[in-house]
Residue, then its C-alpha position, 0 to 999 in steps of 0.5 A: x483466450x489470452x491470460x488477463x484478456x477480457x472479452x467484454x470489458x464493458x461488462x466489468x463492474x468497476x464500482x467501489x465496494x461499500x466501506x467496512x463498518x469499522x471504517x466509520x467507527x475509526x474515522x468517527x474517533x478523529x477530532x475535526x480540529x486535528x490534521x488527519x494523517x494517512x500513512x501510505x506504503x507498499x508491502x515490500x520495497x526491494x527491486x524485484x517487487x517494485x520493478x520499474x519503480x526505481x530510477x535506473x542507477x538507484x543504489x539505495x532502494x530504501x532511501x529512494x522508497x522513503x522519499x516517495x512514501x511515508x510508511x514501510x512495512x517490515x513484517x518482522x513478526x512473520x519470523x518471530x515475535x520480539x522479545x525484550 
């Protein structure tokens, strides 16, 4: 067996799972007269994690990343909570 190889791909269930109950609650709060905004991004933006995402020769990964996505996860609270 090769890692990742599927012997019978026709048996894989590719159906989308049901939405979490909170999804309907959140979406129902949106008023139909406003534009619904969705922010999309990746959990990381550095070169190792997004191999082949950046064009060859890209010097500023964050600048290029921000031209493709409207959200960046910083995960700053992983290290400690902010203090004022």
